Structures are given as C-alpha cells and as structure tokens.
N, C-alpha and C positions, 0 to 999 in steps of 0.2 A: 475275520479282520482283512481285510484286501492290503494289499501291498502293488504299490505301481513304480516297476524300474524303468529310471529315464536317465538319458545318454547320449553320447557318442556316437555313430556309428563303430564296431566294434570294442566295444567297451565292456560287452560282456553281458547286455542285460540277457540276450535268448539264453546261453548257458548258466548263467548267475539264477535263472528264474525258473530252469528247469529241474534246476538242483535243490534250490532251497522249495519248490510246491513238493515235491520227493520226501527232500524232511521233513515236513512241515504236514506232506497227506493232504495237500489244497490241490486245488484243479489251476493250470496253467496256462493263459491267453499270452496270444504274440500277435499285436494287432499288425505286424506286417501280413503276418498269413491272413487276416481277414480281410486285409486291402487285395492279399491276392487270389485268396480264395472269390473275394464281390466282384471283382473285376477280370476273370477269368486272362488275366496279365501277369509281367512282372513289374517289377520299381522302374524299373530303368527303361522295362514300355513306356509306362504310364509318361512319365520325363519328359521323354523322346516323341512323345506323339501327342501331348496333350500340356506339357509343359511342367515344373515346378508344383507351381498351385492346384494343379486337376491333385496332384500326389496327398501336397496339406489334405484337400479340399476331400480326395475320398478316406485318406485314414479319420479324418474329423467324424465323416460320416458314421464309419466304421467304429467309429469310440461312442461316440452315441447313443447309436444303436444296440449297443449291450446289455443287457438284465443280467447285471450282476447279481452274484450271490455272497456270503461270505464265506471266509477261505480259500480265496483267490492269488494266482499273482499274476499280475499283468505287462510283459514286456512288453515296450511300445519301440515307436521308428525314431531314430533319430530327431526327427524334425517334427515330433510332437509337443515342444514347446512351440512354433508356429503357431496355433489353434489356441487362441485365447478359448474358447468355446471348450475344447476336450482337455484342458486344463482342469478346468474350473469343475468341470464334469468329475474329474480325477480327485481335485483339492476336497471336492463336498462328498466323495465316498469313498476315499482310501487316504493311505499313505503312501506319503512319493519318497523314494527314493533316490535320490543320484550317484551312479557312480564312476566317480571319479576320475577320470584317468589321464595320466600325462600323457602328450603330446606326440610325445615321438613315439610312445607303446601304440597309442594308433596309427600312426602310421605304419610300423612296424607287422600290425593286425589286418592293412587293408588291401591286401594282393587283389582283389578282386573292384578297387574303386569304380573302375568304369562300367560295371557293370548292375553296380549297387544299388543305385536309385536314388542316390544324394541329396535330396534338395539343395540348391545356390550351389555346389559346386562347382558347374562353368563360373558365371562372375564375383565368388567371393574364394577360390579354390580351400582346400581341406583348412590350412592357417588360419584364414581368414574367418572360416567354416567354427573354429574351434572357439578361435577368441569370442565373435559373438555369442554364440551358442551357452558358452560354461556362466558368463550371465545369465542367461535365461533358468539354464537347467538350478542351478544357483538359489535364483530367488524361486522356482517353484518348489523345491525341494523340502521336504520336515526332518532328513536323514542325509548326509551326505560321506556317504563309504569311499575310501583312497582305496583306491588300484593299482598297483603295484606290476612292473612287468613280468615276474617271475611268481606273480599270487594265481596259486592254485583252483579254478571256481568253487570247490568244498572250501575253502578258507573265505570266500569274498560270501561264498553264501550263509556259511558261519556269524560272518562280522556283520551281516546284515540284520540276521536274527537278534544277536549280543545289542545292537543299534536299537530294534523295532519293539522287541520282545528284552529288558535289561533284567528284570527278576526272573529270569524263565533260564537254567541250566540248559546248555550246550555242547550234546554230545559229537562229535562228530567219527 
C-alpha cells in the first residue's frame, strides 16, 4: 500500500510520515526534499526567484516523475493540492490522508514561515491559505486525521494506521 500525507505546512506530515514508515517498515519519500534535490536550491529561493507557480510546477514534476512501488509513505508539500495532475497521480496510486491541524497549532509550529517556501503566503496570508487549502485537502482526502496541539508523533502515526488499516492491531 502507498499512503500519501497532505496538509498545511507545520501539520507534521514529514514527522508523522517518517514515524509511520518506520512502524510499518515502509520506504519514506518527502516531496519537498525531491524538489530541493532536483532544483539544487531551497523552496523559498524558488518562490523568491521564480514565483509561487514555479514551486507548484517543480513539485508537480517531481511527483509525476516518481516510480512508486508498494509499501511507501509520501509526505507532500502543503501546496501539492494546487496541482490537479499531482493530486490525480496520488488519487490513482495511493490512499490520501489529510492531517487536519487547527489553525492556532499551525501558527505556533511555523517559526520559520518567512524562509519555508509557502506558496501564496504573500498574497493571502497564513489564515487565507488555511481557509483556502482546508477545503482542497478535505476534497482529496480518503481519510482525515484530526491532530491536536499536544499529540505526539507516534500517536498521530498510530491513528493513521488505525484509519487506513482498521482490521490491523496497532501496538506502540
């Protein structure tokens, strides 16, 4: 099985994804890392130098170039939902899990917002992005996991497992 994690920057996709992959013995893929490795520069540099849509296109190209094998967890960039092609790719090949984190928790987790490479931040602000993207994340998700401020990564990974594999006993 392939599980794709979507959600806002700061939702914990990479942390939960790495933990989940470790628990399941799956491969872990971080699409932000693919973009950085493919472009040779940081996400914020792409946004600054080439604009928001250049980052969306770079992520889309990285995703569409994936040769996905079974048994992997994919953590996406928060802006992946702006690419219909990327989301269709994941919809056809994976189970999509949305990490639904309250806005206040996202704010508290994003101390590096100005250097993180967040698409649309200048135009819409973080609250505007949250409102816009929440609708998109929900529309693409096969499963939604509510994540609270104090939830530990291992518990988020466990809840993902319980949602995706309901008949599987989960020990942590």
